[in-house]
N, C-alpha and C positions, 0 to 999 in steps of 0.2 A: 504493500500500500504506500509506503514512504517513497519508493522509487517512482511511482506513477506521477505524471505531470499534473493530473487533476488535483491530487492531494497536495502538491507543491503550491498550486494556486490557493487552496484552502489554507495552507500555512501562512501565506502572505496576508490573506484576509483576516486570519486569526490575529496576526500582529497588528493589523490595522484596527481591529476591535480593541486591543490593549491600549493603543494610542488614543482611540476615540474616547474611552471612558476615563483614561488618565486625564485627558483634556477636560471632559465634562465634570468629573468629580472634583476637580481642583477647586472650583468655586465653593462647593459645600464644605470642603476641608478648611479652606481659608476664610470662610464666612465670619466666624467670630472676630477675626482680626480686621476684616473689611468693615464689618458693622461698627467696630470701635473707631477705626481710622476715618471713615466717611460719615459717621454719626447717623446710621440708619436705624429706624425702628423695625420691629418684627414684621409689621405690615409692609413696609418698604422693601425689606429683604425678600419677602414672599413675592412681591411684584418683580423684583430682579430675577429670582429663580424662574418665574413663569414667563418672563419676556423671551428667554431663550427659545421656548416652544412655539412662539408666534412665527418666527422665521423657520424653525425646524419643521413644524407640521405642514406648512405651505409647501416647502421644498421636498417633503416626502413624496408628494404627488408629482411635482415638477420633475424631480430626479428620476422617478419611475418611468414617466412618459419619455423623457430624454434617453433613458437607457434602452427603451424599445426602438427609438428613432435613430440615435447616433452611436449607440454602443455603451455597454456597461463599463468597459475599461476606461474610456475617456471621461465618463461622468464621475466614476469613483475617484480617479486621479485628480480631476478638477476639484471635487469636493474636499479631498484631503488637503490640497493646497490652500483653499479658501479658509477652511475652518482652522488650520494651523496658524494662518496669518492673523486671524481675528482673536484666536486664543492668546497669542503674544501681545496683541494690541490691548488686551484687558489691562495690562500693566499701565496703560495711559489714562485709565478712568480716574476722574477727579470729583464726580458728582453723581447723583442718582440718574439724571438724564443721560449722561455720557455712558454710564455702565449699562443702562437699559439698551441704548442704541448698539453698543458693542456686542451685547448678548444676543440681540435679534440677528445681527449680521453673522455672528458665530453660529447661531442655530441654522441659518440659511445654508451655511457651508456644510454642516453635519447632516442636513435633511436627506440627501440622497443615499446616505450610508447603507441602510438596510435594503431598500428596494433595488439598488444597483448591485449589491453583493448577492442578493437573491437571483437577479438576472444572470450574473456570472455563473452561479451554481447551475442554473437552468441550461446555460450554454455548454457547460463542461461535464455534467453528471447524468448518468442514467437514473431514471425515476426511483429505482429501489434504494438508491444511496442518498437521495436528496435531503431527507430529514437529518441523517447522520452528518452530512457535510455542513448543513446550516447550524447544527448543534455544536460542532467543533469550532466553526467560525465564531459563533455567538459567545462561546465560553471565554473568548478573549476579552469581552467587555467587562464582566465582573472581575476578571484578573486585573484589568486596568484600574478598576475601582479599588481593588485591594492594594495595589501598588501606590495609588494616589495618596492613601492615608499616610504611610511613613515617609514617602518621597516628598510630597507637597508640604506635609507637616514639618519635616526637617528643614527644607529650603525656606519655608516661611519664617521659622524660628531663627535660622542662622542668617538669612540674607534679606528678609522681608518678603511679603506675599507677592509683590509685583515681579520679582525675579523668577519666581516659580513658573509663571505663565510664559515668560520669554524662553526658558530652557525647554519647556514642553513643546513650544512651537518648533524649535530646532530639531527635536526628535521626529516630529511629523514630516518635516522637509526631507530628512534622511530616508524615511520610509518611501516617500514619493519617488525618489531617484531609483530605488530598487524596483518599485512597481513598474515604472516606465520602461526599464531595461529588460525585465524578466518575464513579462506576461503578454498574451495576445487575447483578442476578443473571443476567438473560437479555437478549439483544439486542432481543427484542420489547418490553422495558420501557424501552428507551433511545430518547429522542426524536431523538438525533443520528444514529441508524442510518438510512441511506437504504433505500428499498425494494429497490433492486438488490442491496445488500450483504445484506440480510435474506434475499432469495430465494436467493442463493448459499449462505449458511450453512445454511438449512433444507433445500435440495436435497441438499447434501453429507451432512447428518446423516441424512436419510431413506434414502439409498442405503446408508449404513453400517449403519443399523438393520435393514434387510431382510437384509443379509449376516449379521449377528449372529444373528438369529432363524433363518435358514436353517441355520446351522452348529450351533446348540445346541438349537433347538426350545423348547417351553414349559417344559422342566424346568430351564432356567437361572435360578438365583437366587444369592444371596451364598454360601450353603453349597455349592452345586454348584461354583462357580468356585474356592473355596478348596481343593477336592480335586483340581483338574486338574493333571496333571504339568507342563504348560507354565507355569502360574502359579507352581508351586513351584520350577521350574527358573529362571524369571525372578527369583524372590526370592533364590535362591542366587547367581546371577550378580551380582545387585545387592549381596549380602552381600560378595562378593569385591571388587567395585568400592569399596565403602565401607571395607573393611579397609585397602586401600592408601591411600585418600583420608584416612582419619582417622589413619592412621600418619603421613602427611605433615603433616596439619593440626596434630596434637598434638605430635609429637616432633621433626620436622625442624628447626624453629628452635633448639631446645635442642641437637640434634645438631651444628649448625653452630657454636654457641658453645663446646661442650665438646670435640668431636673435631677441629674445625678452628680453634679458638681465635679466632673472630670476635667483634668487639665487638657490643654490642646495636645500635648504629647501623648497622654494616655488615651485620649479619644482617637487620635490618629491610628494607634495600633489596635484599639478595640474594634474599629470599623473594618479591619482586615478580615476578621473571622466570617461575618456574613458574606462578604465578597468571595472569599475562597470557597465556601460551601456553594455559593451561586455558580461559580465557575464549574464545579463538579456537576451540579444539577443540569446546567446547560449542555455540557458535553454528553452527559448520560441520557438526557431527555430525547435527543434525536435517535440514538441507538435503541432506546426502549420502544419508542413509537414505531420505528422501522421493524423491530423484532415482532411486535404485535401484528404488524401488517403481514409479515411473512407467515405467521401462524394462521391468521384469519382470512387473508387474501382480500380484506376490505380496508382500503386506505382510510376512509373517513371514520370508520368505527374505531380504528386504532387511535386516531387523532382525538376523537370525542372522549374516549376513556381517559386519556392522559389529561386533557383539559379539565374535565369535570372533577376528577379526583384531586388533582394537584392544586387547582384554583380554590377548591373547597378547603383543603388543608391549609393553604396560605391564608385564607380568610380567617380561619379559626385562630391561628397563631398570632397574626398581626393585631386582632382585636384584643387579645389578652396581653400583648407586649407592652402596651401603655398603662396597664393596670398593676403590674408587679412592682414591688417596692425596691428590690435589689437591682443593682447595676448588672450583675451576672445574669439574673433572670431576664432582664430586658434584652441584653445582647444575645442570650441563648435563644429566646423566642423569635427575635428578629432574624437570627441566623437561619432558623428552621423555616421561617416565612420565605426568606429569599431563596433557600434551596428549592422548596416546592414550587415557588413562583417561576424560578428559572428552568425547572424541568419542562415547563410549557413553552419556553422561549422560542424554540425552533418550530413548534407545532403550528403556529398561526401561518407561517410562511409555507409549511408543508401542505396545509389545507389549500392554499392558493395554488401551489404547484399541482396538487391533485385534481383541481377543478377547472383550471384556466388554460387555454391554449398558449403555446410558447410565445406566440406573437404579442400576447397581451399580459404576460406575467409581470413585466415592469410597471405598466400603468395601473393594473389592478392592485398589485402589491403596494404601490405608492399611495393609491386612494385609501386602502385599508390602513396603512400606516399613518396617513394624515388624520383620519378619524380617531385612531387610537391615541395619537399624540395630542389631541385636544385635552386629554387628561393632564398633560404637562402644562398647558395654558391655564387650566382651571385649578388643578390640585394644589400646587405649592402656594398659590395666592390664597385659596380658601383656607389652607392650613394656617397661613400667617395671620389671617383675620380671626380665625378661631382662637389661636393662642393669644392674640391681642385682646380679644373680647373676654376671655376667661382668665385674664391676668396671669398668663404664663403656664396654664394647664394644658397638657397635650392629650389627655385621655379620650376626649370626644373625637379628636382627629384620627386616632388609631382605630376607634370603633367604626367611623365612617369609611375608612379604607377597607376594613373587613367586610362591611355591608356591600360595598361596590363589587368586591371580589366574589361574594356569594352570587350576586346577580349575573356576573360573567360566567360562573360555573353553570348556573341554570340555563342560561342562553345557549351555551355549548351543548348541553344535554338535549335540548329540545330541537335545535335547528341544524346542527352539523351532522348530516346523514348522507348516505349514498344517494346520488341522483338517479332517477329513472332514465334508462337509455332511450334513445329516440325510437327504437323498435318497440319497447314496452309501452311507451306513450301512444304510439300509433295503434298497437294492438288493443289497448284499453279503449281508445276512441272507437275502433271498429266494433268491439263488443257492445259498447253502449249504444 
């Protein structure tokens, strides 16, 4: 597996995920210092956290459509360059307005990340390996979050929070050089791909294509897919996933320093534990759902089982995480939350790959990701206002996150099901 070129591409995208969340988590780790330096209230900091997702959500869809039109390699490389630039520019922030503008632009750069790497996987992998590949790629993001704690915490303490963002920018530029030199849009364009590997990829994609056309027929296009209940249900389940994730990403470090009186140094290391468990969950989730697929032969059944069970477990744990009195209990429950949450991380993209034609994977994935990331626009700001209104209490915010995750699990259970094939629909109509 390691020698195959398709898994080399996965390795590069895995590293990009590490850089992605190292960049994104840097603000939450440095937040206590930024609040003090720039004199922000909790409500203002919540708005800063949410502002990232305004640009991010919009360019989820734009990036997905562009990946279908001009190619995922170009879009992904351009995204890395833009988000690295504006990550570094965060060091220039001097007021609430300037930081909000920089975070919106930073979010625009990161927007195409998931939809374009999903498109790359669609170009490079047979269907039976899709969830596994996305799971491995996605496991880089919590690893980046884990590294952000000690790395950003150390740099912020030693050199000031502004220098941390500049150094992270340089890491992103270094990755971009490697990506530009070592990858191609399709395996057919890559001289290092063996004929045996190319045959395996093409055969797996052709089988999947015949199933997609059999299920939807000629009427399938981008507009058609965006009206399908299964796509909308996947988007809502993804919204629930993101609400919990962004609550953790944005506010949990501050919660530990305020509610449990942890120092910045101790908090930086405590947040490593949930991220490491999340990385394991993301990598394992893709292989688990693909294993269930091989047993049942039903792609969407395997996805539904994982989404329903794991979102439900994450909901239960996060609701209690804000109620425990001990620091160890809060970190442990949040760690279990992130583990179960991240087991589902590759499954949303796998549902899209299971139900959408290759020509529309980028656009549909970007649309689903846009709706899902509205959680980032809403959630951190809502949490900030809840904490402000309750004079520093976080319990209600934890319970709200759990309730939204429960709704996501129920939505998955009801709507994510195998579609009727074109032949079955026509047969039912004839019988009627």
